[in-house]
C-alpha positions as CSV (number, residue, x, y, z in Angstrom):
1,M,0.0,0.0,0.0
2,D,1.6,3.3,-1.1
3,R,0.8,6.7,0.2
4,S,-2.0,7.4,-2.3
5,E,-3.6,4.1,-1.6
6,E,-3.4,4.7,2.1
7,V,-5.1,8.1,1.7
8,A,-7.8,6.6,-0.6
9,A,-8.6,4.0,2.0
10,K,-9.0,6.6,4.7
11,L,-11.2,8.8,2.4
12,E,-13.4,5.7,2.0
13,R,-13.7,5.4,5.8
14,V,-14.8,9.1,6.0
15,R,-17.3,8.7,3.2
16,A,-18.8,5.6,4.7
17,W,-19.1,7.7,8.0
18,L,-20.9,10.4,6.0
19,G,-23.4,7.9,4.7
20,E,-24.1,6.5,8.1
21,H,-24.6,10.0,9.7
22,A,-26.5,11.6,6.9
23,A,-24.0,14.5,6.7
24,D,-23.0,16.4,3.6
25,A,-19.4,16.8,4.4
26,V,-16.7,16.8,7.1
27,L,-14.4,19.6,7.7
28,F,-11.1,18.5,9.3
29,R,-9.3,21.5,10.9
30,S,-7.0,19.8,13.5
31,Q,-3.4,19.1,12.9
32,A,-4.0,15.5,14.0
33,N,-6.6,14.8,11.4
34,F,-4.6,16.5,8.6
35,A,-1.7,14.2,9.4
36,W,-4.0,11.2,9.5
37,L,-5.8,12.0,6.2
38,T,-2.5,12.9,4.3
39,A,-0.5,9.9,5.6
40,G,1.8,12.0,7.7
41,G,1.5,15.5,6.3
42,R,2.3,18.5,8.5
43,S,-0.1,21.4,8.9
44,H,1.5,23.3,11.7
45,V,3.4,26.5,11.9
46,S,2.7,26.8,15.7
47,I,2.6,23.5,17.4
48,G,0.7,25.2,20.2
49,E,-2.5,25.4,18.1
50,E,-4.9,22.5,17.8
51,S,-6.0,23.7,14.4
52,G,-3.6,23.7,11.5
53,I,-2.9,26.2,8.7
54,A,-4.7,23.9,6.3
55,W,-8.1,22.4,6.5
56,L,-9.4,19.3,4.7
57,L,-13.0,19.1,3.4
58,V,-14.3,15.7,2.4
59,T,-17.6,15.3,0.6
60,P,-19.2,12.2,-1.0
61,S,-17.4,13.0,-4.3
62,G,-14.6,15.4,-3.6
63,A,-11.6,16.1,-1.3
64,F,-10.2,19.6,-0.8
65,V,-7.4,21.3,1.0
66,I,-8.3,24.9,2.1
67,T,-5.4,27.1,3.0
68,T,-3.9,30.6,2.6
69,N,-1.9,31.9,-0.3
70,I,1.1,31.9,2.1
71,E,1.0,28.1,2.8
72,R,-0.2,26.8,-0.6
73,P,3.3,26.5,-2.2
74,R,4.9,24.6,0.6
75,L,2.0,22.3,1.1
76,L,2.0,21.4,-2.6
77,D,5.8,20.9,-2.7
78,E,6.4,19.2,0.6
79,E,3.2,17.7,2.1
80,L,0.6,16.8,-0.6
81,G,2.6,15.5,-3.6
82,D,0.2,13.6,-5.8
83,L,-2.5,13.0,-3.2
84,P,-6.1,13.3,-4.5
85,Y,-6.8,16.7,-3.1
86,E,-7.8,19.9,-4.9
87,V,-6.0,22.8,-3.2
88,L,-8.1,26.0,-2.7
89,A,-6.3,29.1,-1.5
90,Y,-7.6,32.3,-0.1
91,P,-5.8,35.6,0.8
92,W,-4.2,35.4,4.2
93,H,-5.9,38.6,5.3
94,S,-9.4,37.4,4.4
95,P,-10.1,34.4,6.7
96,D,-13.9,34.7,6.1
97,E,-13.2,33.4,2.6
98,A,-12.1,30.1,4.0
99,V,-15.6,29.6,5.4
100,S,-17.1,30.6,2.1
101,L,-15.0,28.0,0.2
102,V,-16.5,25.3,2.5
103,E,-20.0,26.6,2.2
104,E,-19.8,26.7,-1.6
105,R,-19.0,22.9,-1.7
106,A,-21.2,21.6,1.2
107,A,-24.6,22.8,2.3
108,A,-24.1,21.5,5.8
109,A,-20.7,20.4,7.0
110,V,-19.8,19.1,10.4
111,A,-16.3,19.6,11.8
112,D,-13.7,17.9,14.0
113,L,-13.1,21.4,15.6
114,P,-16.4,23.4,15.4
115,L,-16.2,26.8,13.8
116,G,-19.1,29.2,13.2
117,P,-21.6,27.5,10.9
118,F,-19.9,24.1,11.2
119,P,-21.1,22.2,14.3
120,P,-19.0,19.5,15.9
121,A,-19.1,15.9,14.6
122,D,-19.9,13.2,17.1
123,A,-17.1,11.2,18.8
124,S,-17.4,8.4,16.3
125,L,-15.5,10.5,13.7
126,A,-12.3,10.4,15.7
127,E,-12.6,6.6,16.0
128,L,-11.9,6.3,12.3
129,R,-8.2,6.9,12.9
130,F,-7.8,4.6,15.9
131,T,-7.0,1.4,14.0
132,L,-3.8,1.8,12.0
133,L,-3.2,0.6,8.4
134,P,0.0,-1.3,7.7
135,P,2.0,1.8,6.5
136,E,1.0,3.6,9.6
137,A,2.2,0.8,11.8
138,E,5.5,0.8,10.0
139,R,5.8,4.6,10.6
140,Y,5.0,4.0,14.2
141,R,7.7,1.3,14.5
142,A,10.3,3.7,13.1
143,L,9.1,6.5,15.4
144,G,9.1,4.3,18.4
145,R,12.7,3.2,17.8
146,D,13.9,6.7,17.2
147,A,12.1,8.2,20.2
148,A,13.6,5.5,22.4
149,V,17.1,6.1,21.0
150,A,16.6,9.9,21.5
151,L,15.5,9.6,25.1
152,E,18.0,6.9,26.1
153,S,20.8,8.9,24.5
154,A,19.8,12.0,26.5
155,A,19.6,9.8,29.7
156,R,23.1,8.6,29.2
157,A,24.3,12.1,28.6
158,A,22.8,13.3,31.9
159,E,25.3,14.0,34.7
160,P,25.1,14.9,38.4
161,G,25.2,18.7,38.7
162,M,23.3,19.3,35.4
163,T,20.0,21.2,35.8
164,E,16.8,19.5,34.7
165,L,16.6,22.2,32.0
166,E,20.0,21.2,30.7
167,V,19.0,17.6,30.5
168,S,15.7,18.7,28.9
169,G,17.8,20.6,26.3
170,V,19.7,17.5,25.4
171,L,16.5,15.5,25.1
172,A,15.0,18.1,22.8
173,S,18.1,18.1,20.6
174,E,18.1,14.3,20.4
175,C,14.4,14.4,19.4
176,R,14.6,17.3,16.9
177,S,17.7,15.7,15.1
178,R,15.4,12.8,14.4
179,D,12.5,15.0,13.2
180,I,10.5,14.3,16.4
181,L,8.6,17.1,18.1
182,P,8.9,16.6,21.9
183,L,5.4,17.7,22.9
184,V,5.7,16.3,26.4
185,D,9.2,16.8,27.9
186,L,9.5,15.9,31.6
187,V,12.7,15.8,33.6
188,G,12.6,15.3,37.3
189,A,15.6,15.1,39.7
190,D,15.6,13.3,43.1
191,D,12.8,14.4,45.4
192,R,10.9,16.1,42.6
193,I,10.2,12.7,41.1
194,D,8.6,11.7,44.4
195,R,6.6,14.9,44.8
196,Y,5.3,15.4,41.3
197,R,3.9,13.0,38.7
198,H,4.6,15.5,36.0
199,P,7.9,17.3,36.8
200,I,8.3,20.1,34.3
201,P,12.0,20.8,34.0
202,T,13.4,23.5,36.3
203,E,16.8,24.9,37.4
204,R,17.0,22.1,40.0
205,R,20.3,20.2,39.7
206,V,20.5,16.5,39.5
207,D,22.1,14.6,42.4
208,R,21.3,10.9,42.7
209,T,18.4,10.1,40.4
210,V,16.9,11.6,37.3
211,M,13.7,10.7,35.4
212,L,13.2,11.5,31.7
213,A,9.8,11.2,30.0
214,V,8.8,12.2,26.5
215,T,5.8,12.1,24.2
216,G,7.2,12.8,20.7
217,R,5.3,13.4,17.5
218,R,6.3,12.6,13.9
219,A,4.0,12.2,10.9
220,G,1.1,12.9,13.3
221,L,1.8,9.8,15.5
222,H,2.8,10.0,19.2
223,A,5.3,7.8,21.0
224,S,5.6,8.0,24.8
225,L,8.2,6.5,27.1
226,T,9.9,7.0,30.5
227,R,13.4,6.1,31.7
228,F,15.3,6.5,35.0
229,V,19.0,6.9,35.7
230,S,20.6,6.4,39.1
231,F,24.1,7.7,39.8
232,G,25.3,5.1,42.2
233,P,23.1,2.4,43.8
234,V,19.4,3.0,43.5
235,E,17.8,4.5,46.6
236,T,16.2,2.0,48.9
237,D,12.6,3.2,48.7
238,R,12.7,3.6,44.9
239,E,14.4,0.2,44.4
240,A,11.7,-1.5,46.6
241,R,8.8,0.1,44.7
242,A,10.1,-0.3,41.1
243,P,9.3,-4.1,40.7
244,S,5.7,-3.5,41.8
245,T,5.3,-0.7,39.3
246,A,6.8,-2.9,36.6
247,R,4.3,-5.6,37.5
248,V,1.3,-3.2,37.3
249,D,2.6,-2.1,33.9
250,A,3.0,-5.7,32.8
251,R,-0.6,-6.4,33.9
252,Y,-1.9,-3.6,31.8
253,L,0.1,-4.7,28.8
254,L,-0.8,-8.4,29.0
255,A,-4.5,-7.5,29.4
256,S,-4.4,-5.3,26.3
257,R,-5.8,-7.9,23.9
258,P,-8.2,-7.4,20.9
259,G,-11.7,-7.3,22.2
260,A,-10.8,-6.2,25.7
261,S,-12.3,-2.9,26.7
262,L,-10.2,-0.1,28.2
263,T,-12.5,-0.4,31.3
264,E,-11.5,-4.1,31.7
265,V,-7.8,-3.4,31.2
266,F,-7.9,-0.5,33.7
267,A,-9.6,-2.8,36.2
268,A,-6.8,-5.4,35.8
269,G,-4.2,-2.7,36.6
270,V,-6.2,-1.5,39.6
271,E,-6.4,-5.0,40.9
272,Q,-2.6,-5.4,40.4
273,Y,-1.9,-2.3,42.4
274,A,-3.9,-3.9,45.3
275,R,-2.0,-7.1,45.0
276,E,1.3,-5.2,45.2
277,G,0.2,-3.6,48.4
278,Y,-0.7,-0.2,46.9
279,P,-4.5,-0.1,46.7
280,G,-5.9,3.2,45.2
281,E,-2.5,4.2,43.8
282,Q,-4.2,4.9,40.4
283,E,-5.9,7.9,42.0
284,R,-2.6,9.7,42.1
285,H,-1.9,9.6,38.4
286,H,-3.7,8.8,35.1
287,Q,-2.7,5.4,33.9
288,G,-2.5,6.1,30.1
289,G,-4.6,4.5,27.5
290,L,-5.2,4.6,23.7
291,T,-2.7,6.7,21.7
292,G,-2.0,7.3,18.1
293,Y,-2.8,10.7,16.5
294,A,-3.1,12.3,20.0
295,G,-0.9,11.9,23.1
296,R,-3.8,10.0,24.5
297,E,-6.8,9.4,22.3
298,I,-8.8,8.0,25.2
299,F,-7.6,7.9,28.8
300,A,-8.4,4.6,30.5
301,T,-10.9,4.9,33.3
302,A,-13.6,2.7,34.9
303,R,-16.0,4.2,32.4
304,A,-13.9,4.0,29.2
305,D,-15.8,1.3,27.3
306,H,-13.8,1.5,24.1
307,A,-13.0,-2.1,22.8
308,L,-9.5,-2.6,21.6
309,S,-8.7,-3.9,18.2
310,E,-5.5,-5.2,16.6
311,N,-3.2,-2.5,15.3
312,Q,-4.4,0.1,17.8
313,A,-1.7,1.8,19.9
314,L,-1.5,2.1,23.7
315,A,0.8,3.9,26.1
316,W,0.3,2.8,29.7
317,N,2.2,4.8,32.4
318,P,1.5,3.4,35.9
319,S,3.4,5.0,38.8
320,I,4.0,4.3,42.4
321,T,5.5,7.3,44.2
322,G,9.1,7.8,43.0
323,T,8.8,5.2,40.2
324,K,7.0,4.9,36.8
325,S,7.0,2.5,33.9
326,E,6.0,3.6,30.3
327,D,6.3,2.5,26.7
328,T,4.2,2.6,23.6
329,V,2.8,-0.6,22.2
330,L,0.7,-2.0,19.4
331,V,-2.2,-4.3,20.3
332,R,-1.6,-7.7,18.8
333,D,-3.6,-10.9,18.9
334,G,-0.8,-12.8,20.6
335,F,1.4,-10.4,22.5
336,P,1.7,-6.6,22.7
337,E,4.4,-5.3,20.4
338,I,6.6,-2.8,22.3
339,L,7.5,0.0,19.9
340,T,9.7,2.2,22.1
341,R,12.4,-0.4,22.9
342,T,16.0,-0.4,21.8
343,G,17.2,-3.6,23.4
344,D,20.1,-1.5,24.8
345,W,18.6,-0.5,28.2
346,P,18.5,-2.4,31.5
347,E,15.3,-4.3,31.8
348,L,13.4,-6.2,34.5
349,E,11.9,-9.6,33.4
350,V,8.4,-9.8,34.8
351,E,6.6,-13.1,35.1
352,L,2.9,-12.6,35.5
353,E,0.0,-15.1,35.1
354,G,2.2,-17.5,33.3
355,E,3.6,-15.0,30.8
356,R,6.9,-13.1,30.7
357,I,7.5,-9.5,29.5
358,A,10.4,-7.2,29.9
359,R,10.0,-3.7,31.4
360,P,12.6,-1.0,31.7
361,S,14.7,-0.8,34.8
362,F,17.1,1.8,36.2
363,L,20.3,2.6,34.3
364,V,22.9,2.6,37.2
365,R,26.0,4.7,36.5
């Protein structure tokens, strides 16, 4: 399946959705859906905006890119190629013309991000992108490997005395050199790991332990992982809790089979926390869930009834104070495929319910 065939298959999904929902058209404004419907195209100038600089309009018989005169040349040269989209440009200083271009081609469009006359589509629209086609899975594998190399390289470069911001700078450089946008960039040193589940980097200097976590985006896909470095022997409390965290993570991963709901997998992890002697620990931090074209497409909770399918992506991130375990995986019929694994990082072999799975351990330096 080449890029044009991939896009054609996705347009078929959208048009089938249109038929089921009696809608005239769908307007896709988000960066995430632009990437999905162009097989990895980029529609950002600012990564801080949910909407991109180009919209996609899909009707039963047409597919259009709507953008400004500024962005049209680059999109044609670098993002769209020979994809089956007609590009419609409007003057950058006349944004109302973008709405008119949509209205001229669709009497009543719904949108992924509502705007003026275009009401929001229901949640089932986003579900179209959850199950990955083979080329997407291959892009995810490449992203997972590169994200893991980037983060583990930054972890190995960390030294006592460096500030969290300096470690973060190395991580960002390792990511950007591999065309990965580090959208979540967490670095915590020592007691900040214990105090905060999401330690935004600060001027705090590293002493004994540093945690690095990243969610990196490339071609619209998101890869998440976390690693720990200990300078000298791992601190006693952290060392005692880490195997329990790894077992909770393993329980989530092993329960993530096709047909299982996120609710069921979440319940398995909650049960494992209790078995480990940490009942209720899930209340201190979200546990992760479905990923793909968003950092988390759906967070797993006791009410997340989404049923998993093969070739959907997950990133679980259980934590027990001072420890955490996180990788990105593809759901498989037999065993989860870990995407963010280099094979060059210390691991803990977990045996659980008759199965064995490796989880990341501390790098001791």
